[in-house]
C-alpha positions as CSV (number, residue, x, y, z in Angstrom):
1,X,0.1,0.5,0.2
2,X,1.6,3.6,-1.2
3,X,0.7,6.4,1.8
4,X,-0.1,9.9,0.3
5,X,2.0,12.3,3.0
6,X,1.6,16.3,2.8
7,X,-2.0,15.6,1.1
8,X,-3.9,18.9,0.0
9,X,-6.5,20.0,-2.0
10,X,-3.3,21.1,-4.6
11,X,-2.0,17.6,-5.2
12,X,-5.2,15.7,-4.9
13,X,-4.8,14.5,-8.3
14,X,-1.5,12.2,-7.3
15,X,-3.5,10.4,-4.4
16,X,-1.7,7.2,-4.6
17,X,-4.3,5.4,-2.5
18,X,-6.9,6.2,-5.0
19,X,-4.8,5.1,-7.9
20,X,-3.0,1.8,-6.6
21,X,-6.5,0.4,-4.3
22,X,-9.3,-1.5,-5.8
23,X,-12.6,-1.2,-4.7
24,X,-14.8,-3.4,-3.6
25,X,-18.0,-4.2,-4.4
26,X,-18.6,-7.2,-2.1
27,X,-18.0,-5.0,0.8
28,X,-19.9,-2.3,-0.5
29,X,-16.7,-0.5,-0.7
30,X,-16.7,2.3,-3.2
31,X,-13.8,5.5,-2.9
32,X,-14.4,9.4,-2.5
33,X,-13.3,11.2,-6.2
34,X,-9.7,13.1,-5.1
35,X,-11.1,16.3,-5.2
36,X,-13.7,15.4,-2.2
37,X,-11.0,13.4,-0.4
38,X,-8.4,16.7,-0.6
39,X,-11.7,19.0,1.1
40,X,-11.9,16.3,3.5
41,X,-8.5,15.9,4.6
42,X,-8.4,19.4,4.4
43,X,-11.1,19.3,7.3
44,X,-9.5,16.9,9.5
45,X,-6.1,19.0,8.5
46,X,-7.6,22.3,9.8
47,X,-7.1,22.2,13.4
48,X,-3.9,21.9,15.0
49,X,-2.6,18.8,17.0
50,X,-5.9,16.8,15.7
51,X,-6.4,13.4,16.5
52,X,-8.9,12.0,14.1
53,X,-11.4,8.7,13.6
54,X,-11.9,8.0,10.3
55,X,-14.5,5.0,10.7
56,X,-15.1,3.0,7.9
57,X,-13.3,5.9,5.4
58,X,-9.8,4.3,4.4
59,X,-9.1,6.5,1.9
60,X,-9.0,9.6,3.9
61,X,-7.1,7.9,6.5
62,X,-4.3,6.9,4.0
63,X,-4.3,10.3,2.6
64,X,-3.7,12.8,5.3
65,X,-1.1,14.6,6.1
66,X,1.8,12.6,7.7
67,X,1.7,13.9,10.7
68,X,-1.5,13.6,11.0
69,X,-2.1,10.1,10.3
70,X,0.7,9.4,13.0
71,X,-1.8,10.7,15.9
72,X,-5.2,9.2,14.1
73,X,-6.7,5.4,13.7
74,X,-8.2,3.8,10.7
75,X,-11.3,1.6,12.0
76,X,-12.0,-0.7,9.3
77,X,-13.9,-4.3,8.8
78,X,-11.7,-4.6,5.9
79,X,-8.2,-6.1,7.4
80,X,-5.7,-5.9,4.6
81,X,-4.3,-2.6,6.3
82,X,-4.4,-4.7,9.4
83,X,-0.6,-4.2,9.2
84,X,-0.3,-0.6,9.3
85,X,-0.2,1.1,12.9
86,X,-2.5,3.2,12.7
87,X,-5.7,0.3,11.8
88,X,-7.9,-1.0,14.5
89,X,-10.4,-3.5,13.5
90,X,-14.0,-2.8,13.9
91,X,-17.4,-4.7,13.1
92,X,-20.3,-1.9,13.6
93,X,-22.0,-5.3,14.5
94,X,-20.3,-4.7,18.2
95,X,-20.0,-0.7,18.4
96,X,-18.4,-0.7,21.5
97,X,-15.7,-3.2,21.3
98,X,-13.1,-1.1,20.8
99,X,-9.8,-0.9,22.6
100,X,-9.9,0.8,25.9
101,X,-7.4,3.7,25.1
102,X,-9.5,4.8,22.3
103,X,-12.6,6.1,24.6
104,X,-13.2,9.6,24.5
105,X,-10.0,10.5,22.8
106,X,-10.2,11.5,18.8
107,X,-11.1,15.8,18.2
108,X,-13.1,14.5,15.0
109,X,-14.8,11.9,13.9
110,X,-15.7,11.3,9.9
111,X,-17.8,8.2,9.3
112,X,-18.6,6.8,6.6
113,X,-21.4,3.9,6.3
114,X,-21.2,0.6,4.3
115,X,-25.7,0.7,4.5
116,X,-27.8,3.8,5.6
117,X,-29.9,1.8,7.4
118,X,-31.4,2.8,10.9
119,X,-29.9,0.2,12.9
120,X,-26.8,0.5,11.0
121,X,-26.4,4.2,12.0
122,X,-28.0,3.5,15.6
123,X,-24.7,1.4,15.8
124,X,-22.1,4.0,14.4
125,X,-24.3,6.7,16.7
126,X,-22.5,4.7,19.8
127,X,-19.1,4.3,18.2
128,X,-19.1,7.9,17.7
129,X,-20.1,8.5,21.6
130,X,-17.4,6.3,22.6
131,X,-14.4,7.7,20.3
132,X,-15.5,11.6,20.8
133,X,-13.9,13.6,23.5
134,X,-16.2,16.6,24.5
135,X,-16.3,19.2,21.4
136,X,-15.7,16.5,19.0
137,X,-15.9,17.7,15.2
138,X,-18.4,15.2,13.6
139,X,-18.7,14.1,9.7
140,X,-21.0,12.0,8.5
141,X,-21.9,11.0,4.6
142,X,-25.2,9.0,3.6
143,X,-28.0,10.3,1.7
144,X,-30.3,13.1,1.9
145,X,-33.7,11.5,3.0
146,X,-31.4,11.0,6.2
147,X,-31.3,14.5,6.9
148,X,-34.1,13.8,10.6
149,X,-32.4,10.5,11.1
150,X,-28.8,12.3,11.6
151,X,-30.3,15.0,13.7
152,X,-31.9,12.5,16.3
153,X,-29.1,10.4,16.6
154,X,-25.9,12.9,16.6
155,X,-26.9,16.1,16.8
156,X,-25.4,16.9,12.9
157,X,-27.0,18.6,10.2
158,X,-26.5,19.0,6.0
159,X,-23.5,21.3,4.5
160,X,-23.8,22.9,1.0
161,X,-20.6,21.0,0.0
162,X,-21.9,17.4,-1.6
163,X,-19.2,14.6,-2.1
164,X,-18.2,12.8,-5.5
165,X,-18.5,9.0,-5.0
166,X,-17.4,8.1,-9.4
167,X,-18.9,4.6,-8.8
168,X,-22.2,5.5,-7.5
169,X,-25.2,6.7,-9.2
170,X,-26.6,8.6,-6.4
171,X,-25.8,11.1,-4.6
172,X,-24.4,11.4,-0.2
173,X,-24.8,14.4,1.9
174,X,-22.3,15.7,3.9
175,X,-23.8,16.0,7.8
176,X,-21.2,17.6,10.7
177,X,-21.8,19.2,13.9
178,X,-20.3,22.4,13.3
179,X,-19.7,25.0,10.7
180,X,-16.9,24.9,8.3
181,X,-16.1,27.8,5.8
182,X,-15.1,25.4,3.5
183,X,-17.5,22.8,2.9
184,X,-20.4,25.8,2.8
185,X,-19.9,26.1,-0.4
186,X,-21.0,23.6,-3.6
187,X,-18.6,20.8,-4.8
188,X,-18.3,21.5,-8.7
189,X,-17.7,18.1,-9.0
190,X,-21.4,17.6,-8.5
191,X,-23.2,20.7,-8.3
192,X,-23.1,24.0,-10.2
193,X,-26.4,25.6,-8.1
194,X,-27.3,25.6,-4.8
195,X,-29.2,21.7,-4.6
196,X,-31.0,21.8,-1.2
197,X,-34.4,23.3,-2.4
198,X,-34.8,20.5,-4.6
199,X,-33.6,17.8,-2.2
200,X,-36.0,18.9,0.7
201,X,-39.0,18.9,-1.5
202,X,-37.8,15.5,-2.9
203,X,-36.9,14.4,1.2
204,X,-41.2,16.3,1.6
205,X,-42.5,13.4,-0.6
206,X,-39.8,10.6,0.2
207,X,-40.8,8.2,3.2
208,X,-38.7,8.3,5.6
209,X,-36.2,5.5,7.2
210,X,-38.6,3.5,9.3
211,X,-38.8,1.7,12.3
212,X,-37.0,-1.5,11.1
213,X,-34.7,0.0,9.2
214,X,-35.3,-0.1,5.8
215,X,-35.5,3.3,3.5
216,X,-38.3,2.3,1.3
217,X,-36.8,4.7,-1.4
218,X,-32.9,4.8,-3.3
219,X,-30.8,2.7,-0.4
220,X,-27.3,2.6,-1.8
221,X,-23.9,2.2,-0.6
222,X,-21.2,4.1,0.9
223,X,-17.6,4.0,1.0
224,X,-17.6,1.7,4.1
225,X,-16.6,-2.1,4.2
226,X,-19.6,-4.2,5.3
227,X,-19.7,-6.8,7.6
228,X,-22.5,-9.1,7.7
229,X,-25.3,-7.8,8.8
230,X,-27.4,-9.1,12.1
231,X,-30.7,-10.5,12.4
232,X,-33.0,-8.0,12.0
233,X,-30.6,-5.6,9.3
234,X,-32.0,-4.9,6.4
235,X,-29.4,-4.7,3.4
236,X,-29.7,-1.5,1.7
237,X,-31.1,-3.0,-1.7
238,X,-33.0,-0.9,-4.4
239,X,-36.8,-0.8,-3.4
240,X,-39.4,-2.3,-6.1
241,X,-41.4,0.3,-7.6
242,X,-45.5,-0.8,-8.1
243,X,-46.0,2.5,-9.8
244,X,-46.8,1.7,-13.5
245,X,-43.9,3.2,-16.3
246,X,-45.0,5.4,-19.2
247,X,-43.5,4.4,-22.2
248,X,-41.3,7.7,-22.5
249,X,-39.7,7.1,-19.4
250,X,-38.7,3.6,-20.0
251,X,-36.6,4.8,-22.8
252,X,-35.2,7.6,-20.4
253,X,-34.3,4.7,-18.1
254,X,-32.6,3.0,-20.7
255,X,-30.8,5.7,-21.2
256,X,-29.4,6.4,-18.2
257,X,-28.8,2.9,-17.8
258,X,-26.4,3.4,-20.5
259,X,-24.7,6.4,-19.2
260,X,-24.4,4.8,-16.3
261,X,-22.1,1.8,-17.3
262,X,-20.1,4.1,-19.8
263,X,-19.3,6.3,-16.3
264,X,-18.4,3.0,-14.4
265,X,-15.9,1.7,-17.1
266,X,-14.0,5.1,-17.6
267,X,-13.9,5.7,-14.2
268,X,-12.5,1.7,-13.4
269,X,-10.0,2.2,-16.4
270,X,-7.9,5.3,-14.8
271,X,-6.2,2.9,-11.9
272,X,-5.0,0.0,-14.6
273,X,-3.9,2.2,-16.7
274,X,-1.6,4.0,-14.4
275,X,-0.3,1.1,-13.0
276,X,0.1,-0.1,-16.7
277,X,2.2,2.8,-17.3
278,X,3.9,3.0,-14.3
279,X,5.5,-1.0,-14.7
280,X,6.5,0.2,-18.7
281,X,8.3,3.1,-17.0
282,X,10.2,1.0,-14.1
283,X,11.3,-1.2,-16.4
284,X,12.5,1.0,-18.7
285,X,14.2,3.1,-16.0
286,X,15.7,0.3,-14.1
287,X,18.3,-2.0,-14.2
288,X,16.3,-4.9,-12.7
289,X,17.8,-7.8,-11.4
290,X,15.4,-9.7,-12.6
291,X,14.6,-8.5,-15.8
292,X,12.1,-11.0,-17.2
293,X,9.9,-10.9,-14.3
294,X,9.5,-6.8,-13.9
295,X,8.7,-7.1,-17.5
296,X,6.4,-10.1,-17.0
297,X,4.9,-7.9,-14.2
298,X,4.5,-5.0,-16.9
299,X,3.2,-7.1,-19.4
300,X,-0.1,-8.7,-17.2
301,X,-0.2,-4.8,-16.0
302,X,-0.7,-4.1,-20.0
303,X,-3.0,-6.5,-20.2
304,X,-5.6,-5.5,-17.4
305,X,-5.5,-1.8,-18.5
306,X,-6.4,-3.5,-21.9
307,X,-9.0,-5.3,-20.9
308,X,-10.5,-1.7,-19.0
309,X,-10.3,0.0,-22.1
310,X,-12.0,-3.1,-24.3
311,X,-14.5,-2.7,-21.5
312,X,-15.2,0.8,-21.9
313,X,-15.4,0.4,-25.6
314,X,-18.4,-2.0,-24.9
315,X,-20.5,0.6,-22.7
316,X,-19.3,3.2,-25.9
317,X,-20.7,0.9,-28.6
318,X,-23.6,0.1,-26.1
319,X,-25.0,3.8,-26.0
320,X,-23.7,4.7,-29.6
321,X,-26.8,1.8,-30.3
322,X,-29.0,3.3,-28.4
323,X,-28.5,6.7,-29.8
324,X,-29.0,5.1,-33.0
325,X,-31.6,2.8,-32.2
326,X,-33.8,5.9,-30.4
327,X,-32.6,9.6,-32.1
328,X,-33.6,13.1,-30.2
329,X,-37.5,12.6,-32.0
330,X,-38.3,9.6,-31.4
331,X,-39.5,10.1,-27.7
332,X,-41.7,13.1,-28.1
333,X,-40.1,14.3,-24.5
334,X,-38.1,17.7,-24.9
335,X,-35.8,15.8,-21.4
336,X,-35.1,13.4,-24.2
337,X,-34.1,16.2,-26.7
338,X,-31.6,17.5,-25.0
339,X,-29.9,14.3,-23.5
340,X,-29.6,12.3,-26.7
341,X,-27.7,15.7,-28.1
342,X,-25.9,15.8,-25.0
343,X,-25.0,11.8,-25.3
344,X,-23.9,12.6,-28.7
345,X,-21.5,15.2,-28.2
346,X,-20.0,12.8,-24.9
347,X,-20.4,9.8,-27.7
348,X,-17.7,12.1,-29.5
349,X,-15.2,13.3,-26.8
350,X,-15.1,9.0,-25.1
351,X,-14.6,8.4,-28.9
352,X,-11.4,10.4,-29.1
353,X,-10.3,10.2,-24.9
354,X,-10.1,6.2,-26.1
355,X,-8.3,6.6,-29.3
356,X,-5.6,8.3,-26.4
357,X,-5.5,5.2,-23.9
358,X,-3.0,3.3,-25.9
359,X,-0.5,5.4,-26.6
360,X,-0.3,7.2,-23.0
361,X,3.6,6.7,-22.2
362,X,4.4,8.8,-18.7
363,X,2.3,8.9,-15.5
364,X,1.8,12.8,-16.3
365,X,0.1,11.8,-19.5
366,X,-2.2,9.1,-17.3
367,X,-2.5,12.1,-14.8
368,X,-4.2,14.1,-17.6
369,X,-6.2,11.7,-19.4
370,X,-7.6,11.2,-16.0
371,X,-8.6,14.8,-15.9
372,X,-10.5,14.3,-18.6
373,X,-12.2,10.7,-18.0
374,X,-13.0,12.5,-14.3
375,X,-14.6,15.5,-16.2
376,X,-16.7,13.1,-18.8
377,X,-18.2,10.8,-15.8
378,X,-19.2,14.0,-14.2
379,X,-21.4,15.4,-17.0
380,X,-22.8,11.9,-17.3
381,X,-23.6,12.2,-13.5
382,X,-25.7,14.9,-14.5
383,X,-27.1,13.8,-17.0
384,X,-27.9,10.7,-15.3
385,X,-29.6,12.4,-12.7
386,X,-32.0,14.7,-14.9
387,X,-32.9,12.0,-16.6
388,X,-33.9,10.6,-13.0
389,X,-35.8,13.5,-12.1
390,X,-38.0,13.5,-14.9
391,X,-38.6,9.8,-14.6
392,X,-40.5,10.7,-11.9
393,X,-41.8,13.4,-13.1
394,X,-43.5,11.0,-15.7
395,X,-44.4,8.5,-13.3
396,X,-46.5,10.6,-11.3
397,X,-48.1,12.5,-14.1
398,X,-49.2,9.1,-15.2
399,X,-50.4,8.1,-11.7
400,X,-52.6,12.0,-11.2
């Protein structure tokens, strides 16, 4: 594992943790974007001598400046980091089974659970109270629909800044118990206008997290790793919607699925490409004692990167087929016409981007490539959200 000392918002594009560490969907483990990591790291490090507990948040822990990291702790279920001196094994099903020296030991606690249900958050709240010193700052991430729950359990409130989690389609919010100038502004990776009014209206229409722990609308995973749920805990599976769908909404959903698949493929491609280029550069610059082994490692990394590029091209081809089958006038909906136009433009951009993928020959070129991928992914994410809002409107109109 490569640590990233001295992490700041200025050098987040070189975050080695995000480059080198694969997400694990089986543990509901999805990383924040480099920009969001930089913002959260700056929050943790903003007070001199701060000792932080990063609960189910390894991307933040391993991105902290070295001095802050040394006095902080990572509480996590994934034992891949257990050799790190800051690692503490944590299973939220036993929220207080922690070393006694951690009781009331932390000035800052950042929590990003793998599930969003009431039962899970109740256990994380117990852990937060165990860890917190008097006056400790709390930063939590979950969905907007959990606003009342977060106020009830931890006294935290939503801020304007919303985190970017590239591998997720749905959007999280950030909750804190303190004021922050940094978090009182929009995250340009996610929003270009104030989202709170629309979110409050949506939340008013949405069912709350029920006493049985289920959120009956759009449950989703977070970064945190997921231990097995105890009996009575409800895994966050997406609720079945029993309302009928008009034909135009079905087309919008199909387009949204194509956009989501392309977004995930672009993001999944970045780490293998970085790894392949690093291996090739290392082979070319270093007189290895075992050049055959080094060359084999570079070849294997290049093959993995090639497979990721192929997957992105396949997702691109699927979107292209969809747009050919359903032209801009086929649905008779203004939102679809705009989405079709935007998707066609993005199609050309991605074609041009993927044409460069095989020719990347330096880490700097990979980082520039990654920035372009992230820009396109952000655009795809916004478009996906726009389509989702239109689908909801069409569904309501049908049953009104």
